[in-house]
C-alpha positions as CSV (number, residue, x, y, z in Angstrom):
1,M,-72.1,-222.9,191.1
2,M,-73.2,-219.4,190.2
3,K,-70.7,-216.5,190.8
4,V,-71.3,-212.8,190.2
5,R,-68.4,-210.4,190.8
6,M,-66.7,-207.2,189.8
7,I,-63.4,-207.9,188.1
8,E,-62.2,-204.4,187.4
9,Q,-63.0,-200.8,188.3
10,R,-61.4,-198.0,186.3
11,D,-60.9,-194.3,187.2
12,N,-63.4,-193.1,184.6
13,G,-66.2,-195.1,186.3
14,V,-66.2,-198.0,183.9
15,C,-66.5,-201.4,185.6
16,L,-66.2,-204.9,184.3
17,F,-68.1,-207.8,185.8
18,E,-68.1,-211.6,185.5
19,L,-71.2,-213.7,185.6
20,K,-70.3,-217.4,185.7
21,N,-71.8,-220.8,186.2
22,D,-70.8,-224.3,185.1
23,E,-72.2,-223.7,181.6
24,I,-71.5,-220.1,180.7
25,K,-69.2,-217.3,181.6
26,V,-70.2,-213.7,180.6
27,I,-68.0,-210.6,180.9
28,T,-70.1,-207.4,180.9
29,S,-69.7,-203.7,181.7
30,N,-71.7,-200.9,183.1
31,L,-70.6,-198.8,180.1
32,G,-73.5,-199.3,177.7
33,C,-74.3,-202.7,179.3
34,H,-71.8,-204.1,176.8
35,V,-71.6,-207.9,176.6
36,L,-67.9,-208.2,176.1
37,S,-67.5,-212.0,176.1
38,V,-69.7,-215.1,176.3
39,F,-67.7,-218.3,176.9
40,T,-69.6,-221.5,176.1
41,K,-68.6,-225.2,175.5
42,D,-68.1,-226.9,172.2
43,R,-68.8,-230.6,171.7
44,E,-65.4,-231.5,173.1
45,G,-66.2,-229.6,176.3
46,N,-63.8,-226.7,175.5
47,F,-64.9,-223.2,176.3
48,G,-64.7,-220.5,173.6
49,D,-65.8,-216.9,173.3
50,V,-68.7,-216.8,171.0
51,V,-69.3,-213.0,170.7
52,L,-67.3,-210.2,169.1
53,G,-66.1,-207.3,171.2
54,F,-63.9,-204.3,171.4
55,E,-60.4,-204.8,172.7
56,N,-61.2,-201.9,175.1
57,V,-64.8,-201.2,175.9
58,E,-64.1,-197.5,176.0
59,D,-63.5,-197.7,172.2
60,C,-67.3,-197.4,171.9
61,W,-66.8,-193.7,172.7
62,H,-65.0,-193.4,169.4
63,G,-68.1,-194.5,167.6
64,D,-67.0,-197.1,165.0
65,G,-70.6,-197.8,164.1
66,S,-70.7,-201.4,165.2
67,Y,-72.5,-201.0,168.6
68,M,-70.7,-204.3,169.4
69,G,-72.4,-206.0,172.4
70,A,-74.1,-202.9,173.6
71,I,-77.6,-201.9,174.6
72,A,-78.9,-199.7,171.8
73,G,-81.5,-197.0,172.6
74,R,-83.5,-194.9,173.4
75,V,-84.7,-196.2,170.1
76,A,-82.7,-199.0,168.4
77,N,-82.4,-199.2,164.6
78,R,-83.3,-196.3,162.2
79,I,-85.8,-193.5,162.4
80,G,-86.5,-192.0,159.0
81,D,-85.4,-188.5,158.3
82,A,-84.2,-188.2,161.9
83,K,-87.5,-186.8,163.2
84,F,-90.9,-188.0,164.4
85,E,-94.2,-186.6,165.4
86,L,-95.8,-187.4,168.8
87,N,-99.0,-185.8,170.2
88,G,-98.9,-183.2,167.4
89,K,-95.4,-182.1,168.1
90,T,-92.4,-182.7,165.8
91,Y,-89.1,-183.9,167.5
92,E,-85.8,-183.5,165.7
93,L,-83.1,-186.1,166.2
94,A,-79.4,-186.4,165.2
95,A,-79.0,-187.6,161.7
96,N,-76.1,-190.0,162.4
97,N,-76.7,-192.5,159.7
98,G,-77.1,-190.6,156.4
99,K,-80.3,-188.7,156.7
100,N,-81.6,-191.0,159.4
101,S,-81.2,-191.4,163.1
102,L,-79.6,-194.7,164.3
103,H,-79.5,-196.5,167.7
104,G,-80.4,-193.5,169.8
105,G,-78.3,-190.8,168.3
106,I,-74.8,-189.4,168.7
107,K,-74.4,-190.6,172.3
108,G,-77.0,-193.3,172.7
109,F,-77.3,-195.7,175.6
110,N,-74.3,-197.7,174.3
111,Q,-72.1,-194.8,175.5
112,K,-73.7,-194.2,178.9
113,I,-72.3,-195.3,182.2
114,F,-75.1,-197.2,184.1
115,K,-75.5,-197.6,187.8
116,Y,-75.5,-201.2,188.8
117,K,-76.4,-203.8,191.5
118,L,-75.0,-207.3,191.7
119,L,-77.7,-210.0,192.1
120,E,-77.4,-213.6,193.1
121,D,-77.9,-214.8,189.5
122,G,-76.8,-211.7,187.5
123,I,-76.6,-208.0,187.5
124,R,-79.0,-205.1,187.2
125,F,-78.0,-201.9,185.3
126,I,-80.0,-198.6,185.8
127,Y,-79.9,-195.4,183.8
128,L,-82.0,-192.3,184.0
129,S,-82.2,-190.7,180.5
130,P,-83.1,-187.0,181.0
131,D,-85.9,-185.2,179.2
132,M,-84.8,-184.3,175.6
133,E,-81.6,-186.3,175.7
134,E,-80.7,-186.9,172.1
135,G,-84.1,-185.2,171.2
136,Y,-86.4,-187.6,173.0
137,P,-89.1,-186.3,175.3
138,G,-89.5,-187.4,178.9
139,N,-87.3,-188.5,181.8
140,L,-86.9,-192.2,181.1
141,Y,-86.0,-194.6,183.9
142,L,-84.5,-197.8,182.3
143,K,-83.5,-201.1,184.0
144,V,-81.5,-203.7,182.2
145,V,-81.0,-207.1,183.9
146,Y,-78.6,-209.9,182.7
147,R,-79.1,-213.2,184.4
148,L,-77.6,-216.7,184.0
149,C,-79.7,-219.8,184.5
150,D,-77.9,-223.0,183.6
151,N,-77.2,-222.8,179.9
152,T,-79.2,-219.6,179.3
153,L,-78.3,-215.9,179.3
154,K,-81.5,-213.9,180.0
155,M,-81.9,-210.2,179.3
156,E,-84.8,-208.3,180.9
157,Y,-85.7,-204.7,180.0
158,E,-88.0,-202.4,182.0
159,A,-88.7,-198.7,181.5
160,V,-91.1,-195.9,182.5
161,S,-91.3,-192.3,181.5
162,D,-92.9,-189.2,183.0
163,Q,-94.0,-188.1,179.4
164,D,-95.1,-189.8,176.3
165,T,-92.0,-190.9,174.5
166,L,-90.5,-193.6,172.2
167,I,-88.5,-196.7,173.3
168,N,-87.0,-199.6,171.4
169,I,-84.3,-201.4,173.4
170,T,-82.1,-204.1,171.9
171,N,-78.8,-205.8,172.7
172,H,-76.4,-205.6,169.7
173,S,-74.2,-208.6,170.3
174,Y,-72.5,-210.2,167.3
175,F,-72.3,-214.0,167.5
176,N,-69.7,-216.4,166.0
177,L,-70.2,-219.9,167.4
178,S,-66.9,-221.0,166.0
179,A,-65.3,-218.7,168.6
180,G,-63.6,-216.8,165.8
181,K,-62.0,-219.7,164.0
182,D,-64.1,-219.0,160.9
183,K,-66.5,-216.4,159.5
184,I,-70.2,-217.0,159.8
185,Y,-70.9,-218.1,156.2
186,H,-71.2,-221.8,157.3
187,H,-73.3,-221.1,160.4
188,Q,-76.8,-222.6,159.9
189,L,-79.7,-220.4,160.6
190,K,-83.4,-221.2,161.2
191,V,-86.0,-218.5,161.9
192,K,-89.7,-218.9,162.5
193,A,-90.9,-216.1,160.2
194,D,-93.0,-215.8,157.1
195,E,-92.0,-212.2,156.1
196,I,-89.3,-209.6,156.6
197,A,-89.5,-205.8,156.7
198,C,-88.0,-204.4,153.5
199,V,-85.4,-201.7,153.5
200,D,-84.4,-198.9,151.2
201,E,-80.9,-198.0,150.0
202,N,-80.1,-196.6,153.5
203,C,-81.2,-199.8,155.2
204,L,-84.2,-198.0,156.6
205,A,-87.4,-200.1,157.0
206,N,-89.7,-198.5,154.4
207,G,-93.1,-199.9,155.4
208,T,-93.3,-202.7,152.9
209,F,-93.0,-206.4,153.7
210,L,-91.7,-209.4,151.7
211,K,-93.2,-212.9,151.9
212,I,-90.1,-214.9,152.2
213,E,-91.1,-218.2,150.7
214,N,-88.9,-219.1,147.8
215,T,-86.5,-216.2,148.4
216,P,-83.0,-216.0,150.0
217,F,-84.7,-214.9,153.2
218,D,-86.6,-218.1,153.7
219,F,-85.0,-219.7,156.8
220,K,-88.0,-221.7,158.0
221,E,-85.7,-224.6,157.6
222,F,-81.9,-224.5,158.2
223,H,-79.8,-222.9,155.6
224,E,-76.2,-221.8,155.8
225,I,-75.9,-218.0,156.1
226,G,-73.5,-217.8,153.2
227,E,-75.6,-220.1,150.9
228,R,-77.6,-217.4,149.3
229,I,-76.2,-214.1,150.7
230,N,-74.8,-213.1,147.3
231,D,-77.9,-214.0,145.3
232,D,-79.3,-211.6,142.8
233,H,-82.1,-210.2,145.0
234,E,-82.9,-206.5,145.4
235,Q,-83.1,-206.6,149.2
236,L,-79.7,-208.3,149.5
237,K,-78.1,-205.8,147.2
238,L,-79.6,-202.8,149.0
239,A,-78.3,-204.0,152.4
240,G,-75.0,-205.5,151.3
241,G,-76.2,-208.9,152.7
242,Y,-78.7,-209.6,155.4
243,D,-79.7,-206.6,157.5
244,H,-83.4,-207.1,157.9
245,S,-86.1,-207.6,160.6
246,F,-87.7,-211.0,160.5
247,M,-91.3,-210.8,161.8
248,V,-91.1,-213.8,164.1
249,K,-93.9,-216.2,165.0
250,D,-94.6,-218.4,168.0
251,E,-93.8,-217.5,171.6
252,E,-90.5,-219.3,172.0
253,D,-87.5,-220.6,170.1
254,Q,-88.0,-218.2,167.3
255,L,-84.4,-218.3,166.0
256,I,-81.7,-221.0,166.1
257,L,-78.1,-220.5,165.0
258,Y,-75.9,-223.6,164.7
259,D,-72.3,-224.3,163.9
260,K,-71.7,-227.9,162.8
261,E,-67.9,-227.7,163.2
262,T,-68.1,-227.0,167.0
263,G,-71.6,-228.4,167.7
264,R,-72.6,-225.1,169.4
265,K,-76.2,-224.2,169.0
266,L,-77.8,-220.9,170.1
267,T,-81.6,-220.7,170.5
268,M,-83.2,-217.3,170.9
269,T,-86.6,-216.5,172.4
270,T,-88.0,-213.1,172.7
271,T,-91.2,-211.3,173.7
272,L,-90.6,-208.7,171.0
273,P,-92.1,-209.0,167.5
274,C,-88.9,-208.8,165.4
275,I,-85.4,-210.1,165.2
276,Q,-83.0,-208.0,163.1
277,V,-80.5,-210.3,161.5
278,Y,-77.4,-208.4,160.5
279,T,-74.5,-210.3,158.9
280,G,-71.8,-207.8,159.7
281,N,-71.7,-206.4,156.2
282,F,-69.8,-203.3,157.2
283,L,-67.6,-204.4,160.1
284,S,-64.3,-203.7,158.3
285,G,-62.5,-200.5,159.3
286,G,-63.9,-200.4,162.8
287,C,-62.1,-200.2,166.2
288,N,-59.8,-203.0,167.2
289,G,-61.3,-206.2,168.3
290,K,-60.0,-208.7,170.9
291,G,-56.3,-209.2,170.7
292,G,-55.9,-205.9,168.8
293,K,-57.1,-207.4,165.5
294,P,-59.7,-205.4,163.6
295,Y,-62.8,-207.3,162.6
296,E,-63.6,-208.0,159.0
297,N,-67.0,-208.2,157.3
298,R,-69.0,-211.3,158.1
299,D,-66.9,-212.1,161.2
300,G,-70.1,-212.2,163.2
301,V,-73.9,-212.1,162.9
302,A,-75.9,-209.7,165.1
303,L,-79.3,-211.0,166.3
304,E,-81.3,-208.0,167.6
305,A,-84.7,-208.5,169.2
306,Q,-86.8,-205.3,168.9
307,F,-89.9,-203.6,167.8
308,L,-90.3,-203.0,164.1
309,P,-87.6,-200.5,162.9
310,N,-89.0,-197.1,161.9
311,S,-92.2,-198.1,163.7
312,I,-93.2,-194.5,164.4
313,H,-93.4,-193.9,160.6
314,I,-94.8,-197.3,159.6
315,E,-97.3,-198.7,162.0
316,K,-100.8,-197.2,162.5
317,E,-100.4,-197.8,166.2
318,P,-96.7,-197.7,166.7
319,K,-95.5,-200.1,169.4
320,V,-92.5,-197.9,170.1
321,I,-94.7,-195.3,171.8
322,L,-94.4,-195.5,175.6
323,R,-97.2,-193.5,177.3
324,K,-96.6,-191.5,180.4
325,G,-96.7,-193.8,183.5
326,E,-97.0,-197.0,181.5
327,E,-94.4,-199.7,181.8
328,Y,-92.3,-201.0,178.9
329,E,-91.2,-204.6,179.5
330,A,-89.4,-207.1,177.2
331,V,-87.4,-210.3,177.7
332,T,-85.0,-212.0,175.4
333,T,-83.1,-215.2,176.2
334,Y,-80.1,-216.9,174.5
335,R,-79.9,-220.7,175.2
336,F,-76.5,-222.4,174.5
337,E,-76.4,-226.1,173.8
338,V,-74.2,-228.6,172.0
339,E,-75.1,-231.1,169.4
């Protein structure tokens, strides 16, 4: 039976919600559309929380840099030199990640309180980003919908702007299918991709691509995440591990994450062209996690469906450009199963 309900409303406008059916329970918030918990079954039928999260969702206001469980935007990932040109005009952004702009700026969508509406199968979050918020042109009307359908969490994104602008929305959840009993080194990963977007020493996509066959990035068949993460490869050294966009192929089941100890399997499908795989290389030193315990490096792996990072500087026809009056739409699903 499907249930959607508010479980807490705080004086500062932050609300917590529970989406629940027989297979999954999700705790989320209207603050940054954070996914705070996802409870799924292991092979013994026991529920465990398979995502990382802040002890208090308001900790995101302190900016620990993890973006744990949040919606990232107006433009997810990095924009080189914290500026871009659109229609002959240069727009300056906040340089909040070295010399680059990351995940929407100083106060991106992860820190905004969204309006909301409860649905029969989920919840719709709504935010109006005003013209020139964080340096981006246009009044942008964004809808984010989380739905549960049997064993699947579905995320739908829609947006429209009254001026030409940029948009690249992703959810920044970190997964650990052991429900925190172990790090993610022994998680097995499979990705339908032939190449990755290469990064520079600041983890900025630099416009070059690597054919992944016979490299540590070849996950066309299952490999443990930790199997080759410390290999002597320039791209691994630059990023401190995996922090790269895989250019995915096929229209469904582009990525599978599997934990053999619990039997939990996560299958990801997206309409977007890339999935950023980030192995939590710099989680240490952030805000407190659940139970008040700070997270450590490699405690979770973020799987972020998105357009190509730094698209505005790389692509001849940047997919991140949203023209006035046109609709941006994207769908990503996470299917949880047990083997």
